MILONU-94770 format. One line per 5 residues: number of its first residue (from 1); for each residue z, y, x of C-alpha. Coordinates in pm, whole numbers, plus 50000, padded with zeros to 5 digits. Each point is the difference from the previous one (the first is absolute). Example, Ala and Ser with C-alpha at 12.3 -4.5 7.8 and 13.67 -1.06 7.14 Angstrom:
// residues 2
1) 50780 49550 51230 | 49934 50344 50137;
// end
This chain:
// residues 53
1) 50000 50000 50000 | 50085 50248 50276 | 49679 49910 50186 | 49787 50083 49696 | 50170 50336 49954;
6) 49934 50116 50355 | 49637 49886 49992 | 49771 50303 50000 | 49777 50045 49698 | 49679 50044 50197;
11) 49773 49927 49704 | 50148 50285 49799 | 49981 50239 50292 | 49640 49901 50069 | 49911 50060 49635;
16) 50166 50342 50009 | 49814 50097 50316 | 49667 49886 49854 | 50063 50194 49680 | 50090 50310 50201;
21) 49682 49973 50210 | 49798 49949 49684 | 50143 50315 49841 | 49935 50206 50314 | 49642 49869 50020;
26) 49940 50076 49632 | 50134 50353 50045 | 49774 50061 50300 | 49697 49873 49806 | 50092 50220 49704;
31) 50030 50315 50213 | 49672 49919 50177 | 49818 49969 49668 | 50147 50330 49881 | 49893 50176 50318;
36) 49634 49892 49980 | 49900 50268 49751 | 50205 50274 50165 | 49820 50308 50133 | 50187 50211 50252;
41) 50056 50368 49928 | 49778 50112 50289 | 49712 49786 49879 | 50046 50127 49646 | 49982 50363 50116;
46) 49694 49928 50212 | 49820 49824 49715 | 50072 50281 49752 | 49872 50257 50250 | 49680 49797 50046;
51) 49951 49981 49623 | 50046 50378 49963 | 49749 50071 50276;
// end
């Protein structure tokens, strides 16, 4: 009984680490997708000046 208590729960820790990495990866993918359509302020000003000219 004492031996089973002191045994580390490596399967649970491995599952927690994998879930954490999965959440971080999903967040990075999400931010990358959001950034694809982003136009910087300098580019926006340049494009509006080209349209006016």
